[in-house]
C-alpha positions as CSV (number, residue, x, y, z in Angstrom):
1,M,-1.8,2.9,-59.3
2,E,1.2,3.9,-57.2
3,I,0.1,5.8,-54.1
4,K,2.6,8.4,-53.0
5,P,2.7,9.2,-49.3
6,I,1.4,12.6,-48.3
7,T,2.9,14.1,-45.2
8,T,3.6,17.7,-46.1
9,Y,2.4,18.9,-49.5
10,T,2.8,22.3,-51.1
11,G,0.9,22.9,-54.3
12,K,-0.5,25.5,-56.7
13,V,-4.2,26.4,-56.1
14,V,-7.1,26.9,-58.5
15,P,-10.4,28.2,-57.1
16,L,-13.7,26.9,-58.6
17,F,-16.3,28.3,-56.3
18,H,-19.5,26.6,-57.3
19,D,-21.8,24.6,-55.0
20,N,-23.3,21.2,-55.9
21,I,-20.8,20.3,-58.6
22,D,-22.0,16.9,-59.6
23,T,-20.1,14.0,-61.0
24,D,-21.6,14.5,-64.5
25,Q,-20.1,18.1,-64.5
26,I,-16.8,16.6,-63.3
27,I,-16.8,13.9,-66.1
28,P,-19.7,13.8,-68.5
29,K,-21.2,10.4,-69.0
30,V,-20.4,10.5,-72.7
31,H,-16.7,9.9,-71.8
32,L,-17.3,6.8,-69.6
33,K,-16.6,4.2,-72.2
34,R,-13.7,2.5,-70.5
35,I,-12.8,1.1,-67.1
36,S,-9.1,2.0,-66.9
37,K,-8.3,4.7,-64.3
38,T,-6.3,6.8,-66.8
39,G,-7.1,8.9,-69.8
40,F,-10.0,10.8,-68.2
41,G,-8.1,14.0,-67.4
42,P,-8.6,15.7,-70.8
43,F,-12.4,15.3,-70.2
44,A,-12.6,16.7,-66.6
45,F,-15.1,19.5,-66.5
46,D,-15.5,19.1,-70.3
47,E,-18.6,21.2,-70.7
48,W,-17.2,24.1,-68.7
49,R,-13.6,23.7,-69.9
50,Y,-14.2,23.9,-73.6
51,L,-16.2,26.1,-75.9
52,E,-18.6,24.7,-78.6
53,D,-15.8,24.9,-81.2
54,G,-13.5,22.8,-79.0
55,S,-11.2,25.6,-78.0
56,E,-10.5,26.2,-74.3
57,N,-12.9,28.5,-72.4
58,P,-10.8,31.4,-71.3
59,D,-13.3,32.2,-68.5
60,F,-12.9,28.8,-66.8
61,N,-10.4,29.2,-64.0
62,P,-8.3,26.1,-64.6
63,N,-7.7,27.3,-68.1
64,K,-6.3,30.7,-67.0
65,P,-2.5,31.0,-67.2
66,Q,-2.1,31.8,-63.4
67,Y,-3.9,28.5,-62.5
68,R,-2.2,26.2,-65.0
69,D,-0.7,23.1,-63.4
70,A,-2.6,23.6,-60.2
71,S,-2.7,20.4,-58.1
72,I,-5.1,21.7,-55.4
73,L,-8.7,22.5,-56.2
74,I,-10.6,24.8,-53.9
75,T,-14.3,24.5,-54.4
76,G,-17.8,24.9,-52.9
77,D,-20.2,22.8,-50.9
78,N,-21.5,19.4,-51.8
79,F,-18.8,18.6,-54.2
80,G,-19.1,15.3,-56.1
81,C,-22.9,15.0,-55.6
82,G,-25.0,13.1,-58.1
83,S,-24.3,9.6,-59.4
84,S,-21.7,7.5,-57.7
85,R,-19.3,7.1,-60.7
86,E,-15.8,6.5,-59.5
87,H,-14.7,7.9,-62.9
88,A,-15.1,11.4,-61.4
89,A,-12.2,10.8,-58.9
90,W,-10.2,9.2,-61.7
91,A,-10.7,12.3,-64.0
92,L,-9.7,14.7,-61.3
93,K,-6.6,12.7,-60.4
94,D,-5.6,12.2,-64.0
95,Y,-6.1,16.0,-64.6
96,G,-3.4,16.6,-62.0
97,F,-5.2,17.3,-58.8
98,N,-3.9,15.7,-55.6
99,I,-6.0,17.5,-53.1
100,I,-9.5,18.9,-53.1
101,I,-10.7,21.4,-50.5
102,A,-14.5,21.8,-50.3
103,G,-17.1,22.8,-47.8
104,S,-18.6,19.3,-48.0
105,Y,-18.7,16.2,-50.2
106,S,-21.1,13.6,-51.3
107,D,-20.3,10.5,-49.1
108,I,-19.7,8.2,-52.0
109,F,-17.5,10.7,-53.9
110,Y,-15.5,11.3,-50.7
111,M,-14.9,7.5,-50.4
112,N,-13.9,7.3,-54.1
113,C,-11.4,10.1,-53.6
114,T,-9.8,8.3,-50.6
115,K,-9.5,5.1,-52.7
116,N,-7.8,6.9,-55.6
117,A,-5.1,8.9,-53.8
118,L,-7.1,12.1,-54.0
119,L,-7.1,13.8,-50.6
120,P,-10.5,15.4,-49.8
121,I,-10.3,18.1,-47.1
122,V,-13.3,19.9,-45.6
123,L,-12.9,23.6,-44.6
124,D,-15.5,26.3,-44.0
125,E,-16.2,29.0,-46.6
126,A,-14.1,31.7,-45.0
127,A,-11.0,29.5,-44.9
128,R,-11.5,28.4,-48.5
129,H,-11.8,32.0,-49.7
130,H,-8.7,33.0,-47.7
131,L,-6.6,30.2,-49.1
132,A,-7.8,30.8,-52.7
133,Q,-6.1,34.2,-52.7
134,Y,-2.7,32.5,-52.7
135,E,-0.8,31.0,-55.6
136,A,0.3,28.0,-53.4
137,I,-0.6,26.6,-50.0
138,T,0.8,23.8,-47.8
139,I,-1.0,20.8,-46.3
140,D,0.5,19.1,-43.3
141,L,-1.4,15.9,-43.0
142,P,0.1,14.6,-39.8
143,E,-0.8,17.9,-38.1
144,Q,-4.1,18.2,-40.1
145,T,-3.5,21.7,-41.1
146,V,-3.7,23.8,-44.3
147,S,-1.6,27.0,-44.4
148,S,-1.2,30.1,-46.5
149,K,1.7,32.5,-45.9
150,D,-0.1,34.2,-43.0
151,Q,-2.8,31.8,-41.6
152,T,-3.2,28.2,-40.7
153,F,-6.5,26.2,-40.7
154,S,-7.2,22.8,-39.0
155,F,-9.2,20.1,-40.6
156,D,-10.6,16.7,-39.5
157,I,-9.9,13.4,-41.2
158,D,-10.7,9.9,-40.2
159,P,-7.6,8.2,-38.7
160,T,-8.0,5.3,-41.2
161,W,-7.8,7.6,-44.2
162,K,-5.0,9.6,-42.7
163,H,-3.0,6.5,-42.1
164,K,-3.5,5.4,-45.7
165,F,-2.4,8.8,-47.2
166,V,0.5,9.3,-44.8
167,N,1.9,5.9,-45.6
168,G,1.0,5.7,-49.3
169,L,-1.3,2.7,-48.8
170,D,-4.2,1.5,-50.9
171,D,-6.7,-1.2,-49.8
172,I,-4.6,-4.0,-51.2
173,A,-1.5,-2.8,-49.4
174,I,-3.4,-2.7,-46.1
175,T,-4.7,-6.2,-46.7
176,L,-1.2,-7.4,-47.4
177,Q,-0.1,-6.1,-44.0
178,Y,-2.2,-9.0,-42.6
179,E,-1.0,-11.6,-45.0
180,K,0.4,-13.9,-42.3
181,E,-2.8,-13.7,-40.3
182,I,-4.9,-14.4,-43.4
183,E,-2.7,-17.4,-44.3
184,A,-2.9,-18.8,-40.7
185,Y,-6.7,-18.4,-40.8
186,E,-7.0,-20.1,-44.2
187,K,-5.0,-23.1,-42.9
188,N,-7.6,-23.6,-40.2
189,I,-10.5,-23.6,-42.5
190,K,-11.9,-27.0,-43.2
191,V,-13.4,-27.5,-46.6
């Protein structure tokens, strides 16, 4: 997967204010029949997104016309809890989200996001509700801020993850930065 660097990002917002959205709600287990990272977007939030007859649920925010093509999801606390399926991050990324803003995350889900070019940001409830009022917001990752037209909020991020996102690096690309050192080390290993 190509990782695009994120320095300053402006995107359309969709609010989904539920706490404890688990990975089975993000991508139901019935859709986990492959290991490729693509093709899961149509099944993201499947049980909320569609009615029993297969038509779109008009009450589900991401289905509403004003939220179509949103790339920033603003949600509640403990997002991504439940089982540790990486497919949940794949489904959200494939759906079109690049950034998730929540009150908190499951630790494993947070890590899965960082490994799949899905930037997880933690903000308090008041900040999230303020930002959700706007059609689009801007994230400045080097400055660690999220801004609406009239207010800016700061967020924390581990320097390692920040470096990866700002430079568009995945774990393999980071390892390859040490290729010469690895080769030198391997030459000194006696078998």
